[in-house]
GULUM-74332 format. One line per 3 residues: for each residue x, y, z of N, C-alpha, C. Coordinates in Angstrom, 2 decimals, padded with zeros to 5 digits, always signed. Last residue first. Layout:
N
X,Y,Z,X,Y,Z,X,Y,Z  ...
% end
This chain:
136
-021.31,-014.61,+006.14,-020.62,-015.37,+007.15,-021.42,-015.92,+008.21  -022.13,-013.01,+004.07,-023.04,-014.08,+004.48,-022.50,-014.97,+005.57  -018.89,-012.39,+002.86,-020.30,-012.06,+002.80,-021.13,-013.25,+003.22
-015.93,-011.50,+004.46,-016.72,-012.55,+003.88,-018.19,-012.17,+003.94  -013.78,-008.82,+003.61,-014.82,-009.36,+004.48,-015.60,-010.44,+003.74  -010.34,-009.15,+002.91,-011.70,-008.86,+002.43,-012.69,-009.52,+003.39
-007.21,-007.63,+003.30,-008.18,-008.60,+003.80,-009.57,-008.18,+003.31  -004.21,-007.46,+001.54,-005.52,-006.84,+001.83,-006.47,-007.93,+002.26  -000.99,-007.57,+002.46,-002.09,-008.48,+002.14,-003.39,-007.80,+002.54
+002.18,-006.72,+001.52,+000.91,-006.17,+001.98,-000.17,-007.14,+001.52  +005.51,-007.63,+002.44,+004.29,-007.89,+001.69,+003.10,-007.21,+002.35  +008.92,-007.49,+002.18,+007.75,-006.86,+002.77,+006.56,-007.09,+001.86
+012.03,-008.82,+002.92,+010.83,-008.98,+002.10,+009.65,-008.38,+002.85  +015.49,-008.28,+002.85,+014.21,-007.98,+003.51,+013.06,-008.09,+002.52  +018.02,-008.62,+001.87,+017.10,-009.75,+001.74,+015.73,-009.48,+002.35
+019.36,-006.29,+002.48,+019.29,-006.72,+001.07,+018.25,-007.82,+000.87  +017.25,-004.69,+004.96,+018.48,-005.32,+004.49,+018.31,-005.76,+003.05  +015.92,-002.45,+007.11,+015.87,-002.88,+005.72,+017.24,-003.44,+005.35
+014.71,-003.14,+010.29,+015.87,-002.74,+009.50,+015.74,-003.32,+008.10  +011.90,-001.76,+012.04,+012.64,-002.86,+011.46,+013.76,-002.30,+010.60  +009.57,-000.92,+014.64,+010.74,-000.62,+013.81,+011.31,-001.90,+013.22
+006.24,-000.08,+015.18,+007.22,-001.17,+015.14,+008.34,-000.81,+014.18  +004.23,+001.72,+015.06,+005.52,+002.20,+015.58,+006.59,+001.11,+015.60  +002.03,+000.31,+014.24,+002.58,+001.32,+013.34,+003.96,+001.78,+013.77
+002.31,-003.21,+015.05,+001.93,-001.82,+015.33,+002.58,-000.89,+014.32  +002.92,-005.74,+014.05,+001.92,-005.62,+015.11,+001.45,-004.19,+015.34  +003.44,-007.49,+011.06,+003.72,-006.27,+011.83,+002.58,-006.07,+012.82
+004.03,-010.94,+010.81,+003.05,-009.86,+010.77,+003.49,-008.69,+011.64  +006.66,-012.24,+008.90,+006.12,-012.02,+010.25,+005.21,-010.81,+010.21  +007.89,-012.44,+006.43,+006.85,-013.42,+006.77,+006.36,-013.34,+008.21
+009.39,-010.06,+006.33,+010.06,-011.36,+006.37,+009.13,-012.43,+006.93  +006.58,-008.60,+007.30,+008.01,-008.29,+007.17,+008.77,-009.59,+007.38  +003.45,-007.82,+006.21,+004.32,-008.94,+006.55,+005.76,-008.54,+006.27
+000.65,-006.21,+007.11,+001.99,-005.95,+006.62,+002.85,-007.10,+007.13  -002.76,-006.53,+006.13,-001.63,-006.96,+006.96,-000.34,-006.51,+006.29  -005.72,-004.53,+006.19,-004.62,-005.18,+005.48,-003.55,-005.55,+006.49
-007.59,-003.94,+008.03,-008.02,-003.94,+006.63,-006.96,-004.55,+005.72  -007.37,-003.69,+010.80,-006.99,-004.95,+010.16,-007.55,-005.06,+008.74  -007.66,-001.17,+011.71,-008.88,-001.98,+011.65,-008.62,-003.37,+011.06
-005.10,-000.11,+011.35,-005.62,-000.26,+012.72,-006.85,-001.15,+012.78  -005.07,-000.03,+008.55,-004.13,-000.89,+009.27,-004.64,-001.16,+010.67  -007.05,+001.92,+008.13,-007.25,+000.56,+007.63,-006.31,-000.42,+008.33
-005.80,+004.16,+009.27,-007.05,+003.65,+009.84,-007.30,+002.21,+009.41  -003.68,+004.36,+007.45,-003.39,+004.13,+008.88,-004.64,+003.57,+009.57  -005.12,+004.91,+005.11,-004.32,+003.70,+005.19,-003.99,+003.36,+006.64
-006.25,+007.39,+005.69,-007.13,+006.24,+005.45,-006.35,+004.93,+005.60  -003.88,+008.88,+005.83,-004.73,+008.76,+007.02,-005.69,+007.59,+006.89  -003.04,+008.65,+003.15,-002.22,+008.09,+004.22,-003.05,+007.90,+005.48
-005.06,+010.09,+001.89,-004.88,+008.68,+001.56,-004.07,+007.98,+002.64  -004.60,+012.65,+002.97,-005.85,+011.93,+003.28,-005.77,+010.43,+002.97  -001.90,+012.98,+001.82,-002.15,+012.94,+003.27,-003.48,+012.29,+003.63
-001.97,+013.09,-000.99,-001.42,+011.90,-000.34,-001.77,+011.84,+001.14  -004.62,+013.87,-003.13,-003.76,+014.34,-002.05,-003.27,+013.13,-001.28  -004.94,+013.70,-006.67,-005.18,+013.14,-005.35,-004.20,+013.75,-004.37
-006.39,+015.45,-009.30,-005.21,+015.31,-008.45,-005.64,+014.72,-007.11  -008.45,+013.51,-011.43,-008.24,+014.66,-010.56,-006.99,+014.39,-009.74  -010.24,+012.26,-014.14,-008.94,+012.38,-013.47,-008.93,+013.65,-012.63
-013.53,+011.17,-013.35,-012.63,+011.98,-014.15,-011.30,+012.05,-013.39  -014.33,+008.99,-011.77,-015.14,+009.41,-012.93,-014.32,+010.26,-013.89  -011.94,+006.53,-010.92,-012.47,+007.86,-010.69,-013.25,+008.27,-011.94
-011.70,+003.27,-009.72,-011.95,+004.11,-010.89,-012.56,+005.44,-010.46  -009.32,+001.28,-008.30,-010.36,+002.25,-007.98,-010.50,+003.23,-009.14  -008.65,-002.22,-007.93,-008.36,-000.91,-008.51,-009.55,-000.02,-008.22
-007.24,-005.16,-006.63,-008.29,-004.15,-006.57,-007.78,-002.85,-007.18  -006.30,-008.13,-008.23,-005.86,-006.83,-007.72,-007.00,-005.83,-007.75  -006.91,-010.39,-009.50,-006.84,-010.48,-008.05,-006.49,-009.15,-007.40
-008.67,-008.95,-012.08,-008.00,-010.16,-011.64,-008.05,-010.22,-010.13  -009.75,-006.25,-010.98,-008.97,-006.55,-012.17,-008.14,-007.77,-011.81  -012.65,-004.74,-009.83,-011.72,-005.86,-009.70,-011.06,-006.12,-011.03
-013.15,-001.48,-008.61,-013.30,-002.43,-009.69,-012.28,-003.54,-009.48  -014.79,+000.92,-006.64,-013.87,-000.20,-006.69,-014.19,-001.09,-007.88  -014.96,+004.37,-007.36,-015.62,+003.09,-007.21,-014.61,+001.98,-007.39
-014.46,+007.38,-005.51,-013.99,+006.42,-006.52,-014.74,+005.11,-006.29  -014.82,+009.27,-003.49,-015.52,+009.41,-004.77,-014.96,+008.53,-005.88  -011.61,+008.90,-002.02,-012.98,+009.39,-001.92,-013.55,+009.57,-003.32
-009.62,+005.99,-002.87,-009.83,+007.43,-002.76,-011.32,+007.76,-002.60  -008.81,+003.09,-001.05,-009.71,+003.69,-002.03,-009.84,+005.20,-001.82  -005.39,+002.07,-000.55,-006.74,+002.39,-000.08,-007.51,+003.17,-001.14
-003.20,+001.35,-002.17,-003.49,+000.60,-000.96,-004.91,+000.83,-000.47  -003.94,+001.53,-005.72,-003.28,+001.88,-004.48,-003.77,+001.04,-003.31  -004.41,+002.64,-008.63,-004.01,+001.34,-008.11,-003.22,+001.60,-006.83
-006.94,+004.35,-010.19,-005.92,+004.45,-009.14,-005.66,+003.05,-008.60  -007.84,+005.32,-013.35,-007.80,+004.18,-012.43,-006.62,+004.34,-011.48  -007.59,+007.27,-015.15,-008.80,+007.33,-014.33,-008.82,+006.20,-013.30
-005.08,+009.23,-016.73,-005.43,+008.02,-015.99,-006.68,+008.24,-015.13  -003.99,+011.42,-017.90,-005.12,+010.81,-018.59,-005.63,+009.55,-017.88  -001.80,+012.18,-016.30,-002.98,+013.05,-016.39,-004.19,+012.41,-017.05
+000.21,+010.85,-014.27,-000.47,+010.34,-015.47,-001.81,+011.06,-015.61  +000.94,+012.01,-011.88,+001.77,+012.27,-013.06,+001.09,+011.83,-014.36  -000.85,+010.93,-010.04,-000.99,+012.34,-010.41,-000.17,+012.70,-011.65
+000.16,+008.30,-009.73,-001.16,+008.54,-010.33,-001.27,+009.97,-010.83  +002.62,+008.83,-008.47,+002.59,+008.11,-009.74,+001.26,+008.35,-010.46  +001.72,+010.06,-006.10,+002.55,+010.81,-007.04,+002.53,+010.15,-008.42
+000.34,+007.90,-004.94,-000.39,+009.12,-005.30,+000.41,+009.93,-006.31  +002.44,+006.07,-004.52,+001.28,+005.70,-005.35,+000.53,+006.94,-005.83  +004.11,+007.55,-002.78,+004.58,+007.16,-004.11,+003.42,+006.80,-005.03
+002.46,+007.79,-000.49,+002.98,+008.98,-001.17,+003.39,+008.64,-002.60  +002.11,+005.09,+000.20,+000.96,+005.90,-000.22,+001.42,+007.13,-000.98  +004.81,+004.41,+000.87,+004.06,+003.69,-000.16,+002.92,+004.54,-000.70
+005.39,+006.18,+002.92,+006.16,+006.25,+001.68,+005.43,+005.53,+000.55  +003.50,+005.32,+004.87,+003.50,+006.70,+004.36,+004.24,+006.79,+003.03  +004.29,+002.68,+005.34,+002.98,+002.94,+004.76,+002.94,+004.35,+004.16
+006.85,+003.20,+006.46,+006.69,+002.33,+005.29,+005.37,+002.62,+004.58  +006.19,+004.69,+008.69,+006.99,+005.31,+007.63,+006.90,+004.51,+006.34  +004.78,+002.70,+010.14,+004.11,+003.95,+009.75,+004.86,+004.62,+008.60
+006.82,+000.89,+010.64,+005.73,+000.47,+009.76,+004.97,+001.71,+009.27  +009.97,+002.64,+010.57,+008.80,+002.10,+011.25,+007.78,+001.65,+010.20  +013.44,+001.84,+009.79,+012.19,+002.56,+009.59,+011.09,+001.93,+010.45
+016.74,+001.93,+008.97,+015.85,+001.64,+010.10,+014.60,+002.50,+009.95  +018.13,+002.90,+006.84,+017.77,+001.49,+006.80,+016.88,+001.07,+007.97  +017.00,+006.02,+005.42,+017.69,+005.25,+006.45,+017.28,+003.79,+006.36
+015.51,+007.11,+003.41,+016.78,+007.75,+003.73,+017.62,+006.96,+004.73  +014.15,+004.87,+000.96,+014.13,+005.42,+002.32,+015.49,+006.02,+002.64  +012.11,+004.09,-001.81,+013.41,+004.53,-001.32,+013.25,+005.19,+000.04
+010.51,+001.25,-003.23,+010.44,+002.47,-002.42,+011.83,+002.80,-001.92  +009.00,-000.50,-005.91,+010.23,-000.15,-005.19,+010.03,+001.19,-004.46  +006.39,-002.75,-005.96,+006.68,-001.32,-006.00,+007.98,-001.05,-005.24
+004.30,-005.19,-007.49,+005.55,-004.84,-006.81,+005.81,-003.36,-006.99  +001.47,-007.38,-007.35,+002.06,-006.09,-007.70,+003.36,-005.92,-006.91  +000.77,-009.91,-006.65,-000.04,-009.28,-007.70,+000.50,-007.90,-008.10
+001.91,-013.02,-005.59,+002.28,-011.63,-005.76,+001.49,-011.03,-006.92  +000.26,-015.26,-003.44,+000.53,-014.89,-004.83,+000.82,-013.39,-004.93  -000.55,-015.95,-000.89,+000.86,-015.64,-001.12,+001.23,-015.29,-002.54
-003.18,-016.22,-000.29,-002.44,-017.46,-000.56,-000.97,-017.22,-000.88  -004.04,-013.64,-000.11,-003.97,-014.40,+001.13,-003.21,-015.72,+000.95  -001.83,-011.89,-002.39,-003.12,-012.45,-002.02,-002.94,-013.22,-000.71
+000.22,-008.96,-002.05,+000.04,-010.40,-002.15,-001.40,-010.77,-001.85  +002.38,-006.55,-003.14,+001.00,-006.80,-002.78,+000.78,-008.28,-003.04  +005.64,-005.81,-001.95,+004.77,-006.62,-002.80,+003.35,-006.61,-002.25
+008.42,-003.56,-002.20,+007.28,-004.13,-001.48,+006.41,-004.88,-002.47  +011.80,-003.20,-002.11,+010.69,-003.53,-003.01,+009.60,-004.18,-002.18  +013.78,-000.56,-001.04,+013.05,-001.75,-000.62,+011.93,-001.98,-001.62
+016.84,+001.12,-000.86,+015.67,+000.77,-001.65,+015.10,-000.55,-001.17  +018.22,+003.73,+001.02,+018.05,+002.29,+000.89,+016.78,+002.04,+000.10  +020.72,+006.33,+001.07,+019.36,+005.84,+000.92,+019.35,+004.33,+000.67
+022.84,+007.73,+003.41,+022.76,+006.79,+002.31,+021.35,+006.23,+002.22
% end
């Protein structure tokens, strides 16, 4: 039986800037599986829109420039091209390991990629991208 979980992109202050429903084959998953499914879905959604030049995802694709759209980061490609989900997933794992973003599960920070959790009806998952301060 598959389970649907809606994830949210949030600002550091907790403001929700995006939501994405994800489906999992089991209610027990790891943080790694969560990130993999998110990246896979984002890439598939982008690849389906042939006229799209802006990728709205967790990590920046190669050869794309970052643009700010309100509080949400987007990445503009010069021309539409098919993205591969595996390199995007590898970048996302590296970013998680470098604290490029936090994963909050029911308001508790995920500590590792192998951390397991159970998806329930009330489970809340948020991704918070961290930005480096300039001139610190």
